[in-house]
N, C-alpha and C positions, 0 to 999 in steps of 0.2 A: 539542422534544427528543424524539429517537427512542430509546426505551428498549429494551434487549435482554431478552427474556422470561427469567424465572428458569429455571435449569437448561438453557439452550440455549447451544450453542457458536456462535461466529461462523464460518461456513464461508468459506474463501478459495477462490474458484473460479478455477482456472487450468489450462491445458493444458501448462504448462511447470514441471516440478518444480524447475528451477534458480531460478525466481522465489521459491519457498518457502524455499530455502536462503538466498537473498540477504536476505530480510527476517527470517530467523531464526524462522520460525513452526513449532512442532511441528504435525505434520499426519497425517491419515489419508486414505486414498483413498476418495472417493465419486464414483460415476459420474453425471455430469451432461452431458446433450447439449443444447447451445445452437445455435439456428439461426445462419446467417451473415447478419447483418442488413446493410442498406445505408443510407447516409445520412451526416450529419456526425458527427464523433467523439462529441460529447455525446449525440446521439440514439441512436447505437449502444450506448454505455455504459449509458444508461437502459434500453433495451430488453433488453439482456443481463441486467442486474441484476434487473429485474422477473421475467424468465423463470426465472432461477436461484432467486430467492426463492420462486417458485411451486413449482418442482420440489423444492427442499429443504424447503419449508414452514417456513422459519425465517430468521434473520438471515444475510446473506451480504455478502461483499466481492468484487467482480469487477474485475479489472485489464484495462485495454486500453492498448496502446502504439501510437503512430503515428510514422512518419518522413516528414516533409513536405519536398519539394524546392521551394524558392522559384521556381526557373526553370520549374517545371512547375505553378505555381499551387496548390501544396499537395499534389499527388500524389507518391507513392502514398497517403500518409495512412493512413486506416483499412484500406486494401486492401493494405497492405504484405505481409501473409501470402502472398497469391497472387504478387505480384511477386518476393518472396524465393524462393518455392518454384520458380519457373520460371527466374529469372535468377541467383540466388545473389548474394553480396556483390560479386563481380567484375562481374556484369551490371548491378547497381545503379549501380556506379561509372561504367560505360560509358554509362549513360543520359544523363549530363550531358556527354558528350564534346563535343557541339556547342554547349555553352553556356558563356559566360564566368563566369556566376554559379554557383558551386558551393555556395552557402549552403543550409542546411537547419535544421530544428528537430525535436527529438524531443519528443513529448508523451506523458506518462503520465497516465492517469486512473484513480483508484480510485472505484468506485461502491459506495455502501453503502445497504442497505435492511434495516430491522429485521424484515422478514418479508413474507409474502404480503399484497398490497394496501396495503402501507406505502409512503410516498413514498421517492424515491431522492435521495440527496445525492451530489454529485460533488466530488472533491478532485483538483486538477490540479498537475502539475509540468512545466515546460517548460525545455528546454535548447537554446540556439542553438549552431550548429556548422557544420562544413564536410564535404562528401562527399569522402573521400580514397581513395586506392588501398588495398584491403583489406590488413589486417595483423593479427597477433595471433591468439588462439584463436577458434574458431567456435562457442563454447558459447551465445552470446546472439544468434543470428540475424544481424541487420544491423549490430551494433555494430562489427565490424571495419572497416567503411567509413565510420563516422561519428566525427568528431573534434570534441568540444566546444570552443568558442572559448576557454574558460578553462583548458584543459589542453593539454599538448604530446603527449598520446597518447590513444588511444581509452579511454573510460570507460563502464562498463556500468551505473552506479548513479545518475548525477546527476539525471536527470529523475524516476526512481523515488523517489529520496531526497526530492526536493522534494514530490512528491505525498504520500509518507508523512508528511512534516513537516506538511503541511496537514491530513492526517487526524489526526495526533497532536494538533495544536493544537485541533482541534474537540473531541476527547475530553477534553483537558485542561480546556477551557472548561466542559464538562458536569460535570466532577468538581471544579472549582475551588471552594474554600470548604468542601468536605466534610472532616470530621475523624474520625479514629479514635483513641480514647483507649485506650492500652495502657501498663501499668506506670506510670501517673501522668503520661504524656507525651501531648501532642496532636501528631498527625502530619497534614500535608496530603498527600492522595493526589495523586501527581505522575505525569506521563507521560514516556515516551521513545518510541522508534520501533518496537520489536518487540512486536506485539500479542498480549496474552493476556487471558483473562477471569478475573476474580477475584470471589469472593463475599465481601462485606464486611458485617459486622453493624454497623449504625449505630444508636445508641440513639435518634436522632431519628425513625427509621422503625419501631422496635420489631419489625423483621423483617429477614431477609436482603435486602439491596438490591444488585441486580446492576448493576455498572458495567463498562464496557469501559475497561481501563487498559493499561499497557504495562510492560515489564520493569523500568523504573526503580523502581517501587514495590517490586519484589522485592529489589532490590539496594541501594538507598540510602535512599529516602524523605528527601530533603534531607540528604545526607551531611554530616558535620561532623568537624572534627579532634578533637572531644571524644570520647575513647575510651568513656566511659560511654554517650553517646548512640548510638554505633555498636553497642555491645553490646545496647542496647534495640532497635535496628533489627533485629538478628539474631533477637531474640525475636518481633518483629512478623512477620517472614517466616514463622515457623512457625505463627502464628495466623491467617494468611490462607489460605483454601482455594483451590487452583488447580484449575480444571476442565480 
């Protein structure tokens, strides 16, 4: 179990503010300069996360996304940034003009480290799809030319959502079984997909115990049609300190 040090925020390292809006994270700007690593997607994610944790000297999450063309053996993959910069979505579409196979997959990887010299854990989300003629807004790079198989239009969150779901499940497992007694009621600390840090006083530890949870604990804590329980949940929200 990788614990988050008390009083430390988890820093989401990204060069794209749109990603922060997408996952609903309150954020401040911190300057972090990461080298452009080469290798397989997992290797690059681990290297970036380790370097970010070293620079921040604390817990970090680093996101990497790849778009892989099956006809090109997985390229552009982790090098999509350079391909997109030079070719734009229209050029990416034309790359497969000579290939019958237009299939591709989008891969999102969230790498988490609790701090300098701590191990890195990877959480992946993958979406199969097709390379199509670009359409729609250009806010998310190559998204206009990638159409997920399960949708009839381009979708910017599917692979990221799945990676966040894996991250959420991990943190839920870490907190599963922990209880907070407030107003005579026991509440299980539950997770959803928007990451926040909460300081929760648990009698079993006799001190503030820092856990990484998500907004579900702020809004519902196992919501119930019982109005009295919902009222107690509102009280719970006020008694949990948000960093």
